[in-house]
Structures are given as structure tokens and as C-alpha cells.
N, C-alpha and C positions, 0 to 999 in steps of 0.2 A: 229229808223231804217229807213231804207234807204227805198221809197215803188217809184218803174214802175208806173204809174196810164197807161195804152193802150186805144186810139177808137180806131179800127179797119175801118179799108173802105180800100176799092179797091183801087181809088184814089189817099185819104189821109188818111195814118195812121198819127192820130196824139198821142204821149208820151208827159211823164209828168214825172219828179224824185222829190219826198218830200221828208224831211226826219221829223217824229215823233216823238218825247220825250217829256214825262210828259202833255201831252196834246197840247206842242204843236208844228205849222208846223211853218217849212223856205224850201224856194224854193231855190232848185238846179238846175233846168235845161227844158229846154220843147223842142221838133221838133216838125218840120213834115218828116215824108215819101213820098215821092209823087213818086211813078213806073211814066214811060212816058205810055204812055194812047196807046203807037203805036207799044209797048211789047205785045207781045201772055200770055197766063195768067201764064203759068207755067212762065215767069219771071219775070210776073210782083208781080206774092206772093215771091220770091224768093226775088226781091230788096227788100218787108215787111219784108224777115223773117231776111238776110242779114242789113238792119240796123235795126234793133233790135235789132241784135246777137250785131252788135256793141257798142250800147246804155249802155246795160249789161256790158259790155265788160271793153268800158270807164268806166262806173259805178258802176258796183257791186252794184244791188241791193239785198237788203232781203228777199224782197216779191212783186210781182209782181201784179196786178188787170188791169181788164176786163169788158170793158163796155157786156153784156151778149148782144142775138140779138131779135131784136123783129123786127115780122110777119111784112111786105112789104103786100099792093095791092100787087105784081107783084110778082111770083117766084121768077122766073129769076133773077129779084135785090134781090130776102135776099141769094139763095144760094152760087149766089157771093160774098156779104159781108160772110156768111157762110166757103167761101174758104180764104179768108183774115181774119177770127179771127184765120180760122185752122193755119195758117202759122204764124200769130203770139202766136199761145198756143204751140209751135214747140218752142222755147226758152226757154220760165224760164226751160222746163222739161228738153233741154238740157245743164241747166246750175246748172241743179235740185234745183229752186227756185219757190217756193211756190205758189201758184197762184188762187187768188178768184176770181169769176165773181159775177158780181153785175147787176143788171139790171136798164132800164136807169130812173126810175121812185123812186127805190130807194136811186139811189145821188140824182136826184132833189132834194128828199125830205130832202134829207140826207144836203145838203144847204141852199134851203132856205126853204123846208117848202115845199113843194107844188108836187107834184109830176108831176104836168103839167104843169111845167116852161118853160120861154122862152130861149132864146138860150143865151140872152143877160142879161136878171133874170140871167141863170150860170157864164159870165165869170162875172158879178161882184160881185157875194159873193167870186167867184175863187181869185181879186184881191183884193177883201178885207180881202180874208184870210191869203194869200202870197201879202204880199203887194209893194215887192217888183219885183213882175212877173211883166215880159213889155209884153201882147200876142201878136200873131205876127199870129191869127188863132181859127173858136171857134172847129178848132180841139185836137187844144193846150188847152185850156180849158178845152174840156172834156174830155183828159187823165188828166192831169188836178186838177180837179173836182175828174175821178173815182180813184185817186191817195186818196184825203181828204175822198172818203167816206168811202176810205178798214182804213185809219187810224181812220176815228170814231168808227169801227164796230172790224177789231181785233180782240181787245178784249173781245167782245162777243161768238164772234165766234167762237174763242178758243173755251173755258169753254161749248159753246154747242158738241163741234168735244168733248172736253175730257171726258165730262158725256154721249154721243152713246158709245165710247170704254168702260165703264165698267159695 
């Protein structure tokens, strides 16, 4: 299964693609979408959406995982981050790709074992689990971490959803 992980942000949206099969993970690609900060909000959001659409068209992921929003002390910043997340949310819907959300704490616990792990710890674990990866930014590392988290939790999530339908 090919998984696209997304770390949404208005300045930098990280994305990473991994392949997961039988508990084994392999790195496919990663990158960052960085809209020009001089653009108006609608164009920045459009840049994020189009960038992720290009990723989906090139790599054809089977699943998408995105990091949930955390509430900042500044409500305006939280709202803007939510807008970037909204732009990212439209892409899997457009391609009819299943989407799962994961809290930052769950991503950190899954990779490092602690919900308040530092960025450096996340990057180290991403490099350990995906030895061929060369990270260019924390945003890419976070996106790959979200994808890895999804790979680890996908089976359990599927069982829970099926049980809820019954």
C-alpha cells in the first residue's frame, strides 16, 4: 500500500510517500510545497492544493494520512493553519483516496514512544525506519512520520471501522 503523509502548513506543507507491505516500510519520495508569502490567502491555498494534486497524480497513493490541527495560543494562527489543512483535505476527496487523521501526539508516540518528542527525535526515527531517506526539512520528516504512523495503525483502524458498521 502506498501512503501519502501530509504535514499541513501555510508557509510549508510537507508531504512524504512510503510503501508499506507486511510490516515493512520503504521510502518513495518526499517534498515541501512552499507558497510565496506575498500571495493573497486564496492563491497560497490554491498553491498547496495544486501541489498535492501533482503529487497524487505522479505517485498514485492508496491512502492519505494528515496531521490533525493543534490549537495554538494565537487563534488567528490556528485558523490559518486550519485553512491550509482544508486545502490539503480537498485533494484526497478529489481522487477518492481514503483519508485518516492523526494527532501530533499519536504520531510522536508511534515513532518515538513519547507523545512530546522533539523534532530531532522524529527526524532520527524517520531516518532509522527509512534508511535511504535524505531529509531536507522538518516538514518532510513530519509528513513521513504521519505516513509511518498510518502504516502502523491502518489495520487496527480498519477493524474498528468494520465493527462500527455491524
